[in-house]
N, C-alpha and C positions, 0 to 999 in steps of 0.2 A: 591234273588228269583231264584230258580232252574226252569229250563224249562224242563218239562216232555215231552216226545214224544207226538205229537198230533195224535190221532187215527182217522181213517175214521168214526168210530161210534160216537166219540165225536163231530166231525164237523157236521155230519148229524143231530145229536140231537140239537146242538146249533143253526143251521140255521133254524130248524123247530120251534123253540120257538119264542114267541112274545118278542121283545126287545124294549127298549126306550132309546133315547139319554139322557145323563146326563146334557147336557147344550145346549143353543141355538147356532145359527150360529154366530161364532166368527172366521172369516177368518183371517189368519195371512199372511202377505206378506213375502215371502222368498227371500233372496238375489239371484239375477240372473244376469248374464252379459248381456243378451238380453231379452227385454220384461219384463213382470210381471208374477210372479208365486205366487200362494196362496195355503195355505193348511187349512183344517178344520179337527179337530180331537176331538173326544168325546169318553168317556168310555160308556159302555152300561149297562143298568139295565135289569134284568129279574126277574119278580115277586118281584119288589122293592128291589132287592139286586144287587149291582154293581158287575159285573163279573170281577174277577181278571185277569189282563193280556189281556183283550179283548177290542179292540178299533175299532171304525169306523173311517176311514180316507178318505178324498177326496183331490185330487190335481187338480188344474186348472191352465193352462198356456195360455196366449195370447201373441203372438209375434207381434210387430209392423210391419206394411208393410215396404217393402224395395223398394227403388226407384233407378233405374239405367237408366240413360238417360231419355227417355220418358216413360219407362215401370215401372209399379208399381206392385209388387208381394204381394199378400195377403196370409198370412199363416193361416192354419186351427188351431182352438183351440185344446189343448190337455186336456183331461178330464179323471180322474180316480177316481173310488170309490172302497173301499175295506173294508173287515173285517179282522183284524189281531188278532191272538192269539200269544202273545209274538212277536217273529220276523217272524212268518209265516203268509203269506197271504192265508187265507183259502177260501176266495171267493173274486172275484174282477171283475169289468168291466173296461177295458181300451178302450178309444175312442180316437184314434190318427191315423195318416196316416202311421205309421210304420208297421202295420200288426203284425203277430206273427208266429213263427216257432215252432211247437210242436216237442218234442223229440220222437224218435222211441219207439215202445213198448219194455218194459223191459223184459228180459228173465224170463219166468214163469208167467208173468202178463197177464191178459185178455186184448186182443187188444181192443182199443177204436176207434171210427169212424174217428177221426182226428189225430191219432198218426202218427208222422213223416211228417205231411203235413204243408205247408205254408198257413196261413190264410190271405186272401187279404182284407177282410172287415175291415172297420175302427174300428168297435166295436166288441170286443170279450170278452167272459166271462171265467175267470179262475175258474176252479172247482177242489177242493181238492179231489184227488183220489190216492189210493196206497201210502198214506203218502207223497205226493208231490204236489207242487203248480204250476208247470210249464205247465200243460195241460190246453188248452183253446179250446172253441168252438165258432163259429160265433154267434152273437146276431141276432135272426131272424128278429126282428123289432127294429132296433137301434133307440134310441132317437136322436132328432136333436139339443138338447141343454142341458146345465148342469142341468136345472130344470127337464127335462125329464129323465135324468140319475138318479136323486134322486128319482123320482116317480117309475122308474123301480126297483131300489134298494128296495124301500118300499114293492113293490109287491113280489119280489123274495125272500128276506131274512127277511121279517117281522120286519122291523125297523120303529118305530114311532118317528118322530123328535119332540122336545119340542115346536117348533114354525114353522110357514110357512117358506118355502125356501127363503133364501136371497142370491142373486148372489154376488160373491166377488167384482165385478166391480160396484156394485150399488153406485151411487154418483160420480163415476170417470168421469171426463170430457174427452171425446174421443180425442179432439185435444191436450190435455195435455199428454194423454197416448201415442199418436203417435209421440211426440217430442223426 
């Protein structure tokens, strides 16, 4: 399968269309040295046709608390949702404590509001522009959980999921998780 360059026009058109997931929530546990990490991936249909090379993907990670002496450190969850065309993330929201550093304006390109700036908000939205995926802007009203992130995704990029949201930790015993 050859990967044609992804144009800004194609991305804009794709994101504007109503899309449907091709399967229900089937979270897969990923091997990780610390904590638990899950991914959910589905192809997308548009007008009852599966879009070739287009995927919706979500990544969720929860680290167990660390105890040192009498102190216990709780870590924030890491949550990401994205639409990919082949290997390109054409739209995404990352919700983690790392923040994001935007690259500077490229020569000859129209400057964008957050070019060259460090974003400090937990949640930021990656927006495909000028044939690149690295530019991001802060999310004005960030969700406070994974389900909220999926609801925001539904509103932003017109995806309807086959079934109601299911959290990857549903049914996991918290005390077992923390061991």
